C-alpha positions in Angstrom: -10.8 -42.9 98.3 -14.1 -44.4 98.8 -15.1 -48.4 98.4 -17.1 -47.0 95.0 -13.4 -46.9 93.7 -12.9 -50.4 93.9 -16.2 -51.2 92.4 -14.4 -54.0 90.5 -10.9 -54.8 92.1 -12.6 -55.4 95.6 -14.1 -58.8 94.6 -10.2 -59.8 93.8 -8.4 -58.2 97.0 -10.9 -58.0 99.9 -11.6 -60.2 102.6 -9.8 -63.6 104.3 -11.1 -65.8 101.3 -8.8 -63.4 98.7 -5.6 -64.5 100.5 -4.2 -66.6 97.9 -4.7 -63.7 95.3 -2.9 -61.3 97.5 -0.2 -63.6 98.2 0.8 -63.9 94.8 0.0 -60.0 94.4 2.9 -59.7 96.9 5.1 -61.6 95.0 5.1 -58.6 92.0 6.1 -56.2 95.1 2.4 -55.0 95.7 1.7 -54.1 99.6 -1.4 -54.0 101.5 -1.8 -50.4 101.0 -1.4 -50.8 97.5 -4.2 -53.4 97.3 -6.5 -51.4 99.5 -6.6 -48.6 96.6 -8.2 -48.6 93.0 -6.5 -51.3 90.8 -5.7 -49.2 87.4 -4.7 -51.1 84.3 -2.0 -49.9 81.8 -2.7 -51.1 78.7 0.7 -50.9 76.9 0.8 -51.8 73.3 5.0 -51.6 73.6 7.1 -53.5 71.3 10.7 -53.3 69.8 9.5 -54.1 66.5 9.0 -50.6 65.0 9.4 -47.1 65.8 5.3 -46.3 66.6 5.5 -48.0 70.1 9.3 -48.5 70.6 8.9 -45.6 73.2 6.0 -46.8 75.2 7.6 -48.4 78.1 9.1 -45.3 79.1 6.1 -43.3 78.7 4.2 -46.1 80.8 6.4 -45.0 83.8 4.8 -41.4 83.9 1.6 -42.7 83.6 2.2 -45.0 86.7 3.3 -42.0 88.4 0.1 -39.8 87.8 -2.0 -42.9 89.2 -0.3 -43.2 92.3 0.1 -39.2 92.7 -4.1 -39.5 92.3 -4.7 -42.3 94.8 -4.4 -45.3 92.9 -2.4 -48.3 92.4 -1.2 -48.7 88.7 -0.5 -52.7 87.0 0.9 -52.4 83.5 0.4 -55.5 81.2 1.2 -55.8 77.5 -1.0 -56.5 74.3 0.1 -56.9 71.4 1.2 -54.6 68.0 1.9 -55.4 64.2 3.4 -52.8 62.3 2.0 -51.9 59.3 4.6 -50.0 57.4 7.1 -52.8 58.2 5.1 -55.4 56.9 3.9 -53.6 53.9 4.0 -55.4 50.7 4.8 -58.7 52.4 2.5 -61.7 53.5 2.5 -60.6 57.2 0.8 -57.4 56.5 -2.8 -59.5 56.5 -2.2 -60.0 60.1 -2.4 -56.0 60.8 -6.1 -55.7 60.7 -6.3 -59.1 62.9 -4.4 -57.5 65.3 -7.0 -55.0 65.8 -9.4 -57.4 67.2 -6.8 -59.2 68.9 -5.8 -56.1 70.8 -9.4 -55.4 71.7 -9.8 -59.0 73.0 -6.5 -59.3 74.7 -7.3 -56.1 76.7 -10.7 -57.0 77.8 -9.5 -60.5 78.7 -7.1 -59.1 81.3 -8.8 -56.1 82.7 -12.2 -58.2 82.9 -9.8 -61.5 84.5 -8.0 -59.2 86.9 -11.2 -56.9 88.2 -9.3 -53.7 87.2 -11.2 -50.5 88.3 -9.9 -48.3 85.6 -7.5 -48.6 82.7 -5.1 -46.3 80.8 -4.7 -47.4 77.1 -1.0 -46.9 75.7 -1.1 -46.9 72.1 1.1 -45.8 68.9 0.6 -47.6 65.4 -2.3 -47.8 63.2 -4.2 -50.6 64.9 -3.2 -50.4 68.4 -5.0 -46.9 68.4 -8.2 -48.2 67.3 -8.3 -51.5 69.0 -7.4 -50.0 72.4 -10.2 -47.7 71.9 -12.6 -50.6 71.1 -11.8 -52.3 74.1 -12.4 -49.4 76.4 -15.8 -49.0 74.8 -16.3 -52.8 75.0 -15.0 -52.7 78.9 -16.8 -49.4 79.7 -14.7 -48.6 83.0 -13.4 -45.2 83.3 -10.3 -44.8 81.3 -7.9 -42.7 79.0 -6.3 -43.1 75.7 -3.0 -42.1 75.9 -1.1 -41.7 72.2 2.4 -42.4 72.2 3.1 -39.5 69.6 4.6 -38.6 66.0 8.1 -39.2 64.6 9.9 -36.3 64.1 10.5 -36.2 60.0 13.8 -37.0 58.6 15.8 -34.7 56.2 16.7 -35.8 52.6 18.2 -33.5 49.8 16.9 -30.3 51.9 13.5 -31.7 52.4 11.5 -33.2 55.5 10.7 -36.7 54.5 8.9 -39.3 55.9 8.1 -43.1 55.3 5.7 -42.0 52.8 8.7 -40.8 50.6 10.4 -44.0 50.9 7.7 -46.1 49.7 7.2 -43.6 46.8 11.0 -43.9 46.3 10.8 -47.8 45.6 8.6 -46.9 42.9 10.6 -43.7 41.4 14.1 -46.1 41.4 12.4 -48.7 39.7 11.2 -46.4 37.0 14.8 -44.9 36.8 14.0 -41.4 38.4 16.3 -42.1 41.3 19.7 -44.3 41.9 20.1 -46.9 44.1 22.2 -44.6 46.3 19.6 -42.3 46.6 17.2 -44.5 47.5 19.6 -46.0 50.2 20.5 -42.8 51.3 16.8 -42.1 51.6 16.0 -44.8 53.4 18.5 -44.2 55.9 17.2 -40.7 57.0 13.8 -40.7 56.3 12.9 -42.1 60.2 15.0 -40.8 62.9 13.7 -42.0 65.8 10.5 -43.1 67.9 7.1 -42.3 67.0 4.5 -43.3 64.4 4.5 -42.3 60.8 4.6 -38.7 60.5 1.8 -37.4 58.0 -1.9 -37.2 58.8 -1.6 -41.1 58.1 -3.7 -43.4 60.0 -2.1 -43.6 63.1 -2.3 -39.8 63.6 -5.7 -39.7 62.0 -7.3 -42.1 64.6 -5.0 -40.4 67.2 -7.0 -37.2 66.7 -10.0 -39.5 66.4 -9.3 -40.2 70.2 -9.6 -36.3 71.2 -12.7 -35.6 69.1 -14.0 -38.6 70.8 -13.2 -37.2 74.0 -11.6 -39.9 75.3 -8.0 -38.8 75.0 -7.0 -35.2 76.6 -7.0 -32.2 74.0 -3.5 -31.7 73.1 -1.9 -35.0 74.3 -2.2 -36.2 70.7 -0.1 -33.7 68.4 3.0 -33.6 71.3 5.6 -35.6 69.1 7.0 -39.2 70.5 10.2 -37.4 71.7 9.3 -33.8 72.9 9.8 -33.2 76.5 6.0 -32.1 77.2 5.1 -36.0 76.1 5.8 -37.3 79.9 3.6 -34.4 81.3 0.7 -35.7 79.1 1.6 -39.4 80.4 1.4 -38.4 83.8 -1.7 -36.4 83.3 -3.3 -39.7 81.5 -2.8 -41.4 84.7 -4.4 -38.5 86.9 -7.6 -38.0 84.4 -8.2 -42.1 84.8 -8.5 -41.9 88.5 -10.4 -38.3 88.3 -13.0 -40.2 85.6 -13.2 -43.3 88.4 -13.9 -40.9 91.1 -16.6 -39.1 89.1 -18.0 -42.4 87.5 -17.4 -41.6 84.1 -17.6 -44.1 81.6 -16.3 -44.3 78.0 -19.8 -44.9 76.6 -20.8 -41.6 78.6 -18.0 -40.2 75.9 -18.6 -42.0 72.9 -22.1 -40.7 71.4 -23.4 -40.4 68.4 -22.6 -36.5 68.7 -18.9 -37.7 69.5 -18.4 -39.8 66.4 -19.9 -36.9 64.3 -17.5 -34.6 65.4 -14.8 -37.3 65.1 -15.7 -37.8 61.3 -15.6 -34.1 60.9 -12.2 -33.8 62.3 -11.0 -36.8 60.1 -12.2 -35.0 56.4 -11.2 -31.5 57.6 -7.6 -33.0 58.0 -7.5 -35.0 55.0 -7.5 -38.1 57.2 -6.8 -41.8 56.3 -9.7 -43.8 54.7 -9.1 -46.7 57.2 -10.6 -44.0 60.0 -14.0 -45.1 58.0 -13.8 -48.7 58.8 -12.3 -48.1 62.3 -15.0 -45.7 63.3 -17.6 -48.0 62.5 -15.8 -50.6 64.6 -15.9 -48.4 67.7 -19.5 -47.3 67.3 -20.6 -50.9 67.6 -18.5 -51.6 70.3 -20.2 -48.1 71.9 -23.6 -49.3 71.2 -23.8 -46.2 68.9 -25.9 -46.8 65.5 -23.3 -45.6 62.4 -23.6 -46.7 58.8 -21.4 -46.2 55.7 -24.0 -43.8 54.5 -23.4 -41.3 57.5 -19.7 -40.2 55.9 -20.9 -38.1 53.1 -23.0 -35.7 54.5 -20.7 -34.7 57.0 -17.9 -34.7 54.4 -20.1 -32.5 52.3 -20.5 -29.9 54.8 -16.9 -29.9 56.3 -14.2 -27.7 54.3 -10.6 -29.4 53.9 -8.7 -27.3 56.2 -5.3 -29.0 57.5 -2.5 -29.0 54.5 -0.9 -32.2 55.7 0.9 -35.0 54.2 0.1 -37.6 52.1 -1.8 -35.0 50.1 -0.6 -31.8 51.6 2.6 -30.0 52.7 3.1 -30.5 56.4 4.1 -33.2 59.0 2.2 -33.8 61.9 5.1 -32.3 64.3 4.3 -29.2 62.0 0.6 -29.4 63.4 2.1 -29.6 66.9 4.0 -26.3 66.7 0.8 -24.8 64.8 -0.9 -25.5 67.8 -2.2 -29.0 67.7 -5.4 -30.9 66.8 -7.2 -28.4 68.9 -6.9 -25.6 66.4 -8.7 -27.6 63.6 -11.4 -28.3 66.4 -11.6 -24.7 67.4 -12.2 -23.8 63.8 -15.2 -26.3 63.5 -16.6 -25.4 67.1 -16.7 -22.0 65.9 -18.4 -22.6 62.8 -20.8 -25.1 64.0 -19.7 -27.9 62.6 -18.8 -29.5 66.1 -21.3 -30.4 68.6 -19.4 -28.5 71.2 -21.5 -30.1 74.3 -19.9 -33.1 73.9 -18.2 -34.1 76.9 -14.3 -35.7 77.0 -12.3 -36.9 79.7 -10.9 -33.9 81.4 -14.2 -33.1 82.3 -14.7 -30.1 80.0 -16.7 -30.4 76.8 -15.0 -30.4 73.7 -16.4 -26.9 72.7 -14.4 -25.4 76.4 -11.3 -27.6 75.4 -11.2 -26.0 72.1 -11.7 -22.3 73.3 -8.6 -23.0 75.4 -6.7 -23.8 72.4 -3.6 -21.3 71.3 -3.0 -21.1 68.0 0.8 -20.0 67.0 0.4 -16.6 65.1 1.3 -17.0 61.4 0.9 -20.8 60.9 -0.2 -22.0 57.8 -0.8 -25.8 58.8 -4.7 -25.3 59.4 -6.1 -22.8 56.8 -8.7 -20.2 57.9 -12.3 -21.3 57.8 -13.1 -18.9 55.3 -9.7 -19.9 52.8 -9.9 -23.8 53.0 -7.8 -26.2 50.8 -11.1 -26.9 49.5 -14.7 -26.4 50.0 -15.6 -30.0 51.2 -13.6 -32.7 52.9 -10.8 -35.3 52.1 -13.0 -38.6 51.9 -15.9 -39.6 49.7 -18.2 -43.0 50.1 -18.6 -43.7 46.3 -21.5 -46.5 45.4 -22.6 -48.3 42.1 -22.4 -51.7 40.4 -18.9 -52.5 41.1 -19.6 -51.6 45.3 -23.3 -51.7 46.1 -22.7 -51.4 49.7 -20.0 -48.7 49.5 -16.1 -48.1 48.8 -13.9 -45.5 50.0 -12.2 -42.5 48.5 -9.6 -40.2 49.6 -9.9 -37.0 47.7 -7.8 -35.0 50.0 -4.7 -35.4 48.0 -6.0 -35.8 44.3 -7.2 -32.8 42.1 -9.1 -35.1 39.8 -13.2 -35.1 39.7 -13.0 -38.9 38.2 -11.5 -41.1 35.8 -12.6 -43.3 33.4 -10.4 -46.2 31.6 -9.9 -50.1 31.2 -9.6 -52.4 33.8 -6.7 -54.3 34.8 -7.6 -57.2 37.0 -4.8 -58.6 39.4 -5.6 -61.7 41.8 -3.8 -60.1 44.8 -1.1 -57.4 45.5 1.8 -59.0 44.7 0.7 -59.5 40.9 -0.1 -56.2 40.7 3.1 -54.7 42.5 5.2 -56.8 39.9 3.4 -55.7 36.9 3.8 -51.5 38.1 7.6 -52.4 38.6 7.9 -53.9 35.2 6.4 -51.0 33.7 2.9 -52.8 32.7 0.5 -50.3 33.7 0.3 -47.6 31.7 -1.9 -44.2 31.7 -5.6 -44.3 31.4 -5.9 -47.9 33.2 -7.8 -48.5 36.1 -6.0 -51.2 38.4 -8.2 -53.9 40.1 -6.9 -55.6 43.0 -9.6 -58.1 44.4 -9.3 -61.1 46.9 -7.6 -59.0 49.4 -10.6 -58.0 51.5 -11.4 -58.8 55.2 -12.5 -62.6 54.7 -10.8 -63.0 51.2 -7.2 -61.9 52.3 -7.9 -62.7 55.0 -6.8 -59.6 56.7 -7.8 -56.9 54.1 -4.0 -55.8 53.4 -3.2 -52.4 53.1 -1.2 -51.8 49.6 0.9 -48.7 49.9 3.9 -50.6 48.4 1.3 -50.3 44.9 0.1 -47.0 45.1 3.5 -45.5 46.3 5.0 -47.3 43.2 2.6 -45.9 41.1 3.2 -42.4 42.3 6.8 -42.9 42.1 6.6 -43.9 38.2 4.9 -40.4 37.9 1.6 -42.1 37.1 -0.3 -41.0 40.0 -2.6 -38.5 38.4 -3.0 -41.0 35.3 -4.5 -44.2 36.5 -6.8 -44.9 39.1 -6.8 -48.2 41.7 -10.1 -49.9 43.2 -9.8 -52.7 45.8 -11.8 -54.9 48.0 -8.4 -54.4 50.4 -7.4 -51.1 52.3 -4.7 -48.7 51.4 -2.4 -47.1 54.0 -3.1 -43.3 55.5 0.1 -42.7 53.4 -1.9 -43.5 50.1 -2.5 -40.1 48.0 -4.1 -40.4 44.1 -7.0 -41.6 42.9 -7.8 -44.9 44.7 -11.2 -46.5 46.0 -11.0 -49.1 48.4 -12.9 -51.2 50.9 -14.9 -52.0 48.0 -18.0 -53.7 49.5 -19.3 -56.8 49.2 -16.2 -58.2 48.5 -15.2 -60.8 45.7 -15.1 -63.8 47.9 -18.8 -63.1 49.4 -19.7 -62.5 45.5 -19.4 -58.9 45.1 -19.4 -57.6 41.8 -15.9 -56.5 42.1 -15.3 -60.5 41.2 -17.1 -59.9 38.0 -14.7 -57.0 36.5 -12.6 -58.2 33.5 -9.7 -57.0 31.4 -10.9 -54.4 29.5 -14.1 -53.4 31.1 -14.5 -49.5 31.3 -14.7 -48.1 34.7 -15.7 -45.1 35.7 -15.2 -42.7 39.1 -17.6 -40.3 39.2 -17.0 -38.4 42.3 -19.6 -35.5 41.9 -22.0 -38.3 42.0 -20.6 -40.4 44.3 -20.6 -43.6 41.8 -18.4 -46.3 41.2 -19.7 -48.5 38.1 -18.5 -50.6 35.2 -20.1 -50.5 31.7 -21.5 -53.7 32.1 -25.2 -54.5 32.1 -26.7 -56.3 35.2 -28.0 -59.3 33.2 -24.0 -59.8 32.3 -23.1 -59.1 35.6 -24.9 -61.8 37.1 -23.9 -64.3 34.8 -20.2 -63.7 35.5 -20.8 -64.1 39.1 -23.0 -66.9 38.6 -19.8 -68.9 36.9 -17.3 -67.2 39.9 -15.6 -69.6 41.8 -13.7 -68.1 44.9 -9.9 -69.3 45.6 -9.6 -71.8 48.0 -9.0 -70.2 51.4 -5.3 -69.5 52.2 -5.3 -70.8 55.7 -7.2 -73.4 57.0 -6.0 -73.2 61.0 -4.7 -70.8 63.3 -5.6 -67.2 64.0 -6.0 -66.6 60.3 -8.6 -69.0 59.4 -10.5 -68.0 63.0 -10.6 -64.2 61.5 -11.8 -65.4 58.2 -14.8 -67.2 59.6 -16.0 -64.5 61.8 -15.2 -61.2 60.2 -18.0 -59.1 58.6 -17.9 -56.7 55.7 -16.2 -53.6 55.5 -18.9 -51.4 55.2 -19.6 -52.7 58.8 -16.3 -52.1 60.0 -14.7 -55.3 59.6 -15.5 -56.6 63.2 -15.3 -60.0 64.3 -18.6 -61.6 65.8 -19.7 -65.0 66.8 -20.7 -66.6 63.6 -24.3 -67.2 64.5 -24.5 -63.4 64.4 -23.1 -62.5 61.2 -25.1 -60.8 59.0 -25.5 -61.7 55.0 -22.7 -62.8 53.7 -22.7 -60.7 51.1 -22.7 -57.8 53.1 
């Protein structure tokens, strides 16, 4: 290896004046030979609180083997993870989106502080994936993303089930559609082992994004967590980090405008999570790429929905792997000219070259032929209107509705709404409004799978609509508009909605409106008094003071540079 490959670590390890640093590293069993090589960080999001990241310690050993075989010295360190699925519906869910920023910040600090030459990011759950990609783009040193993989489905009453079925089972039990004994049986069988939630929910959506951005090796993402091939993918990630270091390839060489548009095409073609809109906005900011919320609809409108995946479809993530992986989707889109095949990837090949090498399993029907899609357009829409002047995000992959109109049922937070659903207080035709759950107002912009799944479980999924300045889980289905911006505490019109106001979802015209004139909205907002902050100290208070609008990716930045607070 040339000295160029120790482009950062030489300042930490080389020369007589670095004897103290070397002495401390030797206490950790590193040798002179180790310290003469490039230092490669293994940023591990391992935790034993949740299945998504539970197995990453084991995978890290294979990543380190790959680094060593390629001539580098791996140095593993940890960052945090907050489980969305476990905290869902509880106060702790407010920590989830905050954790994305802490993950990116902590990886930046460790990598910067220890002058690491390259890095491999091990991620598994919803916020660890965008958090690690954001850190990779921010650091802009050679690196690779390794996704831990999806969980295998459970089996219950003769069908494949995921955590989505448990959340919907809670609503079904409250509505008397299944018994407590059946719910307990479902709980026991839904999650059979390690891995991220098993549909095209946020984790699998964002992992696919990593492939389409070129920062994860094509084919590595769709391998399930417990599949034997995952170990080889881990070793490959270690080798690729060293290869990118040798070639001088940096993340911002890969995360270009073309790559981001490729990722959006992949999201909408697979019915991916609404959260991907916000996460890609944040990743683009870190990579120095201009991207706005208005860039999504044109890509959605020209891209068909091809993947028949949960939550709106029939199949789970492991079925996609058996069909040939996310590369099958990529191959379809490249062949149709909907992805820029010239975009570079960490393997040294273009995404077009990677897609051409994908082998589709004969007879599979997880990914439809391009000329026979599930829908002619993609799975996500951006709606604007007098409720959401700066936008809202709607998943249409799992809904056949062209729109909805009905009276508003307004709730000042998730808990009040969930209680109303459980008590049978939501009726067919209603438009449920949940506010004060935005990035700042929550703070932390909780996902509300508990509410949406309870609505589905109660049999109201195609009979009501919901809108919020908070978020939805990637497992959410039905007509739900999240990320309504500006949020209530920033003076957004969602704060002006009252019980009984007629709300219209117009998907064809991309509109989300209330039947209230502008003057009346202005009068109501003038009288609006936001609730007192829930937290006045600690990380939650810091986050609320620094976070931007969801329409800008809910990123944190110094207070002096924050945009107009109504955005």
